[in-house]
C-alpha positions as a printed Julia matrix, in Angstrom:
332×3 Matrix{Float64}:
   3.41  50.62   -1.07
   5.4   49.46    2.25
   9.24  49.47    2.3
  11.1   46.3     1.64
  10.82  44.08    4.94
  13.61  41.53    4.06
  16.6   41.26    1.91
  18.56  37.89    1.86
  22.0   37.28    0.32
  23.24  34.47   -1.75
  20.32  31.53   -1.59
  21.41  28.05   -0.42
  20.38  26.58   -3.71
  21.69  23.09   -4.78
  22.42  24.16   -8.22
  26.14  24.84   -8.6
  25.49  27.86  -10.74
  22.71  29.74  -12.57
  20.76  27.3   -15.4
  21.48  28.5   -18.79
  17.9   29.84  -19.33
  17.84  31.9   -15.92
  14.12  32.72  -14.79
  13.01  35.42  -12.43
  10.14  34.05  -10.17
   7.73  35.81   -8.28
   5.98  34.18   -5.26
   2.95  35.51   -3.35
   3.35  35.04    0.11
  -0.35  35.3     1.4
   0.13  34.84    5.26
   3.1   37.13    5.51
   1.47  39.69    3.0
   4.68  39.88    1.09
   6.31  39.07   -2.24
   9.2   37.02   -2.96
  11.29  37.71   -5.83
  13.97  35.25   -7.02
  16.73  35.84   -9.51
  18.38  32.61  -11.01
  20.82  34.81  -13.15
  22.44  36.36   -9.77
  21.36  33.85   -7.37
  19.6   35.94   -5.15
  16.27  36.71   -3.54
  14.31  39.63   -1.91
  11.02  39.82   -0.24
   8.83  42.86   -0.12
   6.09  43.96    1.67
   2.67  44.45   -0.26
  -0.72  46.41    0.44
  -2.64  43.04   -0.09
  -2.5   39.66    1.32
  -1.56  38.15   -1.96
  -3.23  34.98   -3.13
  -2.37  34.71   -6.74
   0.0   36.64   -8.95
   0.63  37.0   -12.85
   2.54  38.9   -15.41
   1.29  40.89  -18.29
   2.4   39.36  -21.62
   5.12  41.49  -22.22
   6.68  40.52  -19.02
   6.55  44.18  -17.44
   3.73  44.45  -14.9
   2.82  42.12  -12.0
  -0.88  41.7   -10.87
  -1.18  40.75   -7.66
  -4.71  39.89   -5.99
  -5.7   39.4    -2.63
  -7.54  40.89    0.59
  -6.16  44.14    2.01
  -2.86  43.8     4.21
  -3.79  43.87    7.88
  -6.82  41.69    7.64
  -6.13  38.68    9.56
  -8.13  35.95    8.25
  -7.24  36.37    4.6
  -7.06  33.04    2.61
 -10.54  31.79    1.33
 -12.59  31.17    4.6
 -12.61  34.6     6.1
 -14.29  37.61    4.3
 -13.61  41.02    5.29
 -15.69  44.09    5.11
 -13.42  45.96    2.82
 -13.24  44.41   -0.44
 -10.64  42.92   -2.38
  -7.56  44.78   -4.18
  -5.66  44.38   -7.15
  -2.18  45.56   -6.89
   0.07  46.42  -10.02
   4.02  46.78   -9.72
   6.73  47.2   -12.66
   8.32  43.76  -12.62
  11.6   45.18  -13.23
  11.44  47.54  -10.2
   9.29  45.68   -7.71
  10.27  48.18   -4.85
   8.89  51.18   -6.89
   5.43  52.69   -6.64
   2.46  50.64   -6.84
  -0.98  51.14   -7.96
  -4.04  49.86   -6.28
  -7.33  49.13   -7.74
 -10.46  48.16   -5.51
 -12.11  44.9    -7.06
 -14.49  44.29   -4.04
 -15.58  40.79   -2.7
 -12.98  38.07   -2.18
 -10.68  37.64   -5.09
  -8.72  34.62   -5.56
  -6.86  34.52   -9.15
  -6.09  37.36  -11.63
  -5.08  36.82  -15.3
  -4.42  39.55  -17.88
  -5.82  39.69  -21.31
  -3.16  39.41  -24.22
  -2.59  43.27  -24.77
  -2.41  43.72  -20.8
  -5.19  46.31  -21.27
  -7.77  44.21  -19.14
  -7.6   41.96  -16.38
 -10.01  39.27  -15.01
 -10.26  38.51  -11.37
 -12.21  35.66   -9.87
 -14.8   36.97   -7.01
 -15.45  34.02   -4.56
 -18.15  36.37   -2.85
 -20.21  37.2    -5.86
 -19.67  34.1    -7.63
 -18.37  36.27  -10.72
 -15.35  37.31  -12.61
 -14.51  40.76  -12.39
 -13.57  42.5   -15.65
 -10.87  45.37  -14.76
  -9.74  48.07  -16.94
  -6.2   48.64  -15.95
  -5.77  52.06  -17.7
  -8.54  53.32  -15.81
  -8.27  51.23  -12.44
 -12.04  50.55  -12.51
 -13.99  47.44  -12.88
 -15.84  47.54  -16.1
 -17.97  44.54  -15.89
 -18.9   41.27  -13.88
 -19.51  38.18  -15.39
 -21.62  35.41  -13.81
 -20.07  31.99  -13.26
 -20.7   29.18  -11.0
 -20.28  28.96   -7.11
 -16.94  30.12   -5.51
 -14.75  30.62   -8.75
 -11.22  30.21   -7.99
  -8.47  29.57  -10.41
  -8.74  30.74  -14.12
  -6.6   30.61  -17.49
  -6.89  32.48  -20.55
  -6.83  30.21  -23.83
  -3.71  30.71  -25.94
  -5.65  32.67  -28.46
  -7.08  35.01  -25.62
 -10.49  34.42  -26.95
 -11.8   32.18  -23.98
 -11.58  32.51  -20.07
 -11.64  29.07  -18.27
 -12.62  29.08  -14.5
 -12.96  26.73  -11.98
 -15.93  26.83   -9.81
 -14.94  24.91   -6.42
 -18.65  24.87   -4.96
 -20.54  23.73   -8.19
 -18.07  21.45   -9.47
 -17.8   22.81  -12.87
 -15.79  24.97  -15.3
 -17.19  28.23  -17.21
 -16.14  29.1   -20.26
 -16.25  32.86  -21.08
 -16.45  34.6   -24.36
 -13.75  37.36  -23.74
 -15.21  39.74  -26.59
 -18.98  39.51  -25.36
 -18.01  38.82  -21.68
 -20.43  36.25  -21.52
 -20.46  32.86  -20.05
 -20.64  30.37  -23.05
 -20.85  27.15  -21.25
 -20.69  25.45  -18.01
 -19.14  22.23  -17.83
 -19.29  19.43  -14.88
 -15.81  17.92  -14.15
 -15.66  16.6   -10.65
 -15.57  17.48   -6.95
 -14.12  20.73   -6.02
 -12.05  21.95   -9.07
  -9.77  24.94   -8.15
  -7.37  25.5   -11.49
  -7.31  25.1   -14.91
  -4.81  24.55  -17.77
  -5.12  24.65  -21.56
  -2.85  23.02  -24.04
  -0.89  25.09  -26.33
  -3.21  24.27  -29.31
  -6.07  25.33  -27.52
  -8.08  22.24  -27.79
  -8.0   20.51  -24.51
  -8.29  21.69  -20.87
  -7.05  20.23  -17.58
  -8.81  20.76  -14.54
  -7.49  19.88  -10.76
 -10.03  18.09   -8.8
  -8.94  18.75   -5.05
 -11.85  16.78   -3.91
 -11.01  13.75   -5.87
  -7.12  13.66   -5.86
  -7.36  13.65   -9.58
  -7.33  16.0   -12.87
 -10.41  16.01  -15.42
  -9.7   16.62  -18.97
 -12.09  18.37  -21.03
 -12.56  18.4   -24.99
 -12.99  22.01  -25.91
 -14.56  21.25  -29.47
 -17.62  19.25  -27.82
 -17.41  21.29  -24.44
 -17.59  17.9   -22.68
 -15.62  16.21  -19.9
 -13.82  13.25  -21.47
 -11.47  11.93  -18.68
 -10.35  11.72  -15.36
  -6.73  10.78  -14.23
  -5.59   9.9   -10.89
  -2.66  12.0    -9.18
  -1.55  12.91   -5.48
  -3.37  14.2    -2.61
  -5.14  17.5    -2.93
  -3.86  18.55   -6.28
  -4.15  22.62   -6.49
  -2.38  24.27   -9.37
  -1.39  22.52  -12.57
   0.49  23.5   -15.88
   1.02  22.16  -19.49
   4.78  22.37  -20.73
   5.1   24.82  -23.8
   5.27  21.76  -26.26
   2.21  20.51  -25.03
   3.5   16.89  -24.03
   3.53  17.23  -20.07
   1.29  18.27  -17.69
   2.78  19.15  -14.13
   0.23  18.99  -11.13
   1.05  20.25   -7.46
  -0.35  17.98   -4.63
  -1.07  20.07   -1.68
  -2.61  17.72    0.63
  -3.9   19.45    3.74
  -1.9   20.68    7.1
  -2.51  17.44    8.68
  -1.49  15.49    5.91
   0.51  17.7     3.91
   1.2   16.59    0.25
   4.68  17.21   -0.93
   4.87  16.09   -4.47
   4.19  16.91   -8.26
   2.39  14.45  -10.34
   3.92  14.58  -14.14
   1.5   13.36  -16.83
   1.47  12.78  -20.4
  -1.27  15.05  -21.7
  -2.07  12.91  -24.75
  -3.01   9.85  -22.66
  -3.09  10.82  -18.78
  -0.14   8.36  -18.03
   1.7    9.27  -15.23
   5.41  10.14  -16.08
   7.19  10.85  -12.85
   6.13  11.71   -9.29
   8.7   14.0    -8.0
   9.14  14.88   -4.25
   9.35  18.78   -3.31
   8.22  20.7    -0.09
   5.46  20.24    1.94
   1.93  21.65    0.76
   2.88  21.94   -2.96
   0.66  24.74   -4.25
   1.47  26.67   -7.28
   3.08  25.8   -10.33
   4.73  27.83  -13.13
   6.86  26.51  -16.02
   9.74  28.8   -17.55
   9.45  29.72  -20.96
  11.78  27.16  -22.7
   9.72  24.12  -20.69
  12.97  23.07  -18.91
  11.97  23.71  -15.6
   9.05  24.05  -13.15
   8.67  26.12  -10.06
   6.53  25.02   -7.04
   5.48  27.05   -4.09
   5.65  25.12   -1.18
   2.57  26.59    1.12
   3.37  24.68    4.28
   6.88  25.14    4.52
   7.57  28.63    3.09
   9.77  27.88    0.07
   9.84  27.17   -3.58
  11.12  24.16   -5.37
  12.7   24.13   -8.75
  12.17  20.84  -10.67
  14.0   19.71  -13.84
  11.46  18.66  -16.49
  13.91  16.16  -18.16
  15.28  14.16  -15.37
  12.19  14.88  -13.01
  14.31  15.74  -10.03
  14.19  18.61   -7.58
  17.24  20.83   -8.29
  16.91  23.42   -5.68
  14.86  24.64   -2.88
  14.44  28.51   -2.05
  13.08  30.37    1.0
  10.15  32.69    0.91
   7.66  34.45    2.9
   5.12  32.69    5.06
   2.43  30.9     3.11
   3.46  30.78   -0.47
   0.67  30.29   -2.9
   0.41  31.86   -6.46
   3.71  31.88   -8.48
   4.73  33.15  -11.84
   8.12  32.88  -13.91
   9.26  34.95  -16.64
């Protein structure tokens, strides 16, 4: 792995002190080819160079290993519209020692999102080139299998019980449900225009899907496997997350570069009612909610920052600098 490229001192945060449940936040800076780590306990941040242009980052369930998916560093186009001859990579880092040695796994194609299984032995990587989900054995560093899904798979999440993987297929306007045990697609559910990410409720009974082509969120009943409702949100919604108690849905509205979105839509999960709209930075993209549900962290892709939002007052508490082009984000 490349050496650290920048180390910043105290953050210019709006909080007077670290929150009672201080989190560590990991941000994938795709344009910079770097990872920003924000430590709320010490109110510090540092950014290190990666071997990939990271689009998405996630943590194993024990919080020990970072999984980072992207195209190789040095590939100028990165993103999701330029495809390199060299395939995509999965980079693994120790979450507590991010400057330590890294493992690289060749996954091929054009990876977007990565999620681990509950044991942390496997990872699932969406590949927009082959319209598949790659199943990666993290112990052998090999792709074990590929599951065919819809066109241009992008965001994905694992169900709370670990049995079902839901994948948003951007170009076929549907969601694939994959049975993790058999590694087969169980269902394809039409949801609306340009779905990009999904979020399960904690009981695993419902799924929410951001529809970037409709400025809306679709709700899916997983028992009947049917699209049950559509709720309006802000412009160009990208990532979304459900609070740990299952009552709130937080949606990041990115818009586009010409007309950037800069808000979160916070909905009541039971009814889809809009509870609040919170202003954040330009190009709100990624969302991660801290374990106790008190705060949401939002990557602002068009202004190179992360917003911290209180989920009781619905106010932005702080804004932290990142590397260029922050996309995926995960907090622990």
